[in-house]
Structure formats: structure tokens, C-alpha cells
N, C-alpha and C positions, 0 to 999 in steps of 0.2 A: 610169759606169753610168747609164743613163737611169732616169727615174722609174718606168716600168713594170717594169723589171728589178729595181729595189730593192724594189718592192712584192711581186713574185713571190719574191724572196729572203727577205723577212721572213715571207711566208706559209709558205714551205718550212721555215724555222727553227721557226716556231710549231707546224707540224704535226709536225716531228721531236721537239720537246720534249713535245708532247701524247702522241705514241706511246710515247716513253720513259717518261713518267709512268704511262701505262696498263700498260706492261710491268712496272713496278716495284711495282704494287699487288698485294698477295698475293691469289692466286686463292682462291676458295672451296674449301676442302678442300686447300689447299697443304700439302705435307709439313712436319711439325714434329717436333721432337725435344724430349723432356723431359729437361732437364739440371739437376742440383742443384749449386749453387754455395754453399758455406758454409751448408748446410742450408736454403737458399732455392730453391724450385722455379721454374725458368724454362721457358717454352714458346717454343722458338726455331724460327724458320723455317729449314728445311734448304736449304743451297746446296751440293748434292753433285754437280752436273753443270756442265760448262763454261759454259753459258748463264746459269744462276742465280748462279754464282760471279762472272761478269762484271758482272751487274746489281747484285747485292747489295742494299743499302738505298738506292740512288739515288732521289732525288726524294721521299723520305718526309719528311713534315713533323712526324712525331713517332714515338717508340718507346715502347711500353707499358712500365710499370715492371717487369714480369716477362717482357718480350718481348725480341726482338732476332733475331739470325741466327747460325747456326753454319755455318761454311764447312768442308766436308769435302774433303780433297784425296787423290788416289790415291798420292801419294809423299811422302817426307820430304826437304824441301829448305828452305833459308832463303827466306823470303818477305818481300815488302814490300807494304804497303797504302797507299792514298791516299784522299783525300776527293773523288774525282771525282763531280760532280753530286750531292753530299750536302748536304742543307739543314739538318741538325741536328748538334750535337756528339754524340759517342758515345765510349764506352770500347772498347778493343780488347785482347783477350787472345790471345796465340799459345800453342798447346799442342803438345807433341810427341806421338808415336804412343801413348805410355803415359798421356797426359792430364796431364802435368806442365806447369805454366805456365812458359814460357821468356821471356816479355816481356809487359809491361802498358803500354798507351799511353792517354793522354787525347787524342783526336783532335778538332780544332776544324774546324767547317764553314768553308769558304772561299768567296769570291765565285764565282758561276757564270761560265762562259765569256762574255765580252763579245761583242757583235755584231761588233765590228771586230777581235777577237782570233782568230788562227789556232789550230787545234787543237793544233799542236806547242807554241806559246807557252803556251796554257792548261795543257797537261799539264806543261810544264816548270816552271811556277810553283807547282805543288802540292807541299806538304810530303810527304815520304815517312816511313813508320812501319815500320822493319825488325824482323824477328823476332830477328835476331842468332844464330839457331841453326836447325837443321832442324826443321820443324814439319809436322804432319799436319792440325791443326785451327786455326781462328781463330774467336773469338766476339766479336760486336759487341753491345754493350748500351747502354741509355740512359746518357747522360753522368752521371757521379757514382756509378754503381752499384759499380764496382770499389773505389773509396775507401770507400763506405758498408759494403761487405762485407769490407773489408780484404784484398782479393785481392792476392797477392804472387807474385813469381817463386819457384818451388819448390813452390807449392801443387799438390795433385793433384785432378783432377776425373775422376769415373767416366764414361768415354765408351764403355764396352764395348757398350752397347746401341744406340749411334748407328749408323745404316745406313752402309755403306761408300760411297765416292765412285764415281760413274759417270764413266768416261773420256770 
């Protein structure tokens, strides 16, 4: 690859990352859901459509102590999350349709895709975090919150007021 092509390639990568970052910043008035975990109120961004579920908390450099994201799915199937383009550690709760916690994970941020690394190689090296059971919801919180609140498999969370998923 010649020098000009390398320069254009780097510029295209930088633009792609910048656009992804802008896409992941919560929009003013973004939909949120108030969820109570062990008597602590959290204001979680809602990821209830395919686009917001795909982006999730990518490229965020922090998560508020009482913030995070709730992923709302239209069906109940086993799910797997990963830390694609995630910059900070976070806790993950998988919940079934009744709001029962079926899995709790402490997810670690991983190095972002390297310039010489292909997409398939990057995705292949990311650790997977499985639900182990059918789930309707997933909640991502600031790292350490699940342990601080003593959230465990079997705990129940009232999710009746959470807006349903959009297909």
C-alpha cells in the first residue's frame, strides 16, 4: 500500500471511530427507565430497538454510579454479550421475562481493535458472557455495583413498567 493510501485508510478509520463515538453518546432526552435494584434507584438508558441494542455502551469512558443501560428484547432466548468497543469495565445482569436474575458477570474492558487487526480476528478474541438461560432483559451497570448491592442469581427486579422492545 502506498503512502497516500495508508493516509486515506487512517483518515477513514479515524472518521469511523468518531462517528461511532458520536452515535454512542446519549442524545438529549434519550429514553430512560427507572429501575430499582435492592432498594437503590437507577436511571438506565433504554436499548429497546435493534440499533440501540447493537451500539449499547460502546465508546463510553464512564458510567454514572446510578446509571447504565437496560437492554429490552422482544423474545426469550439464551443470549451472549461481549465488550466490543467498550472502554470501561462494567457489571452485567441477565434477567428472564419475570425479572428474575439468571446470570451476573463482571465484564472487563478489552483492547480496542488494532489497526492491523481484521474485524473477524478482533471479534474472535473478545471474551463472551453467556446468560445460560432464556432472557428478556440485560442490565449493564458501573463496575462493582452488582457486588456492592449483593445482586445474585435468583434475585427479582420489578420490570413491569419497562417499555417493551421494538422489533
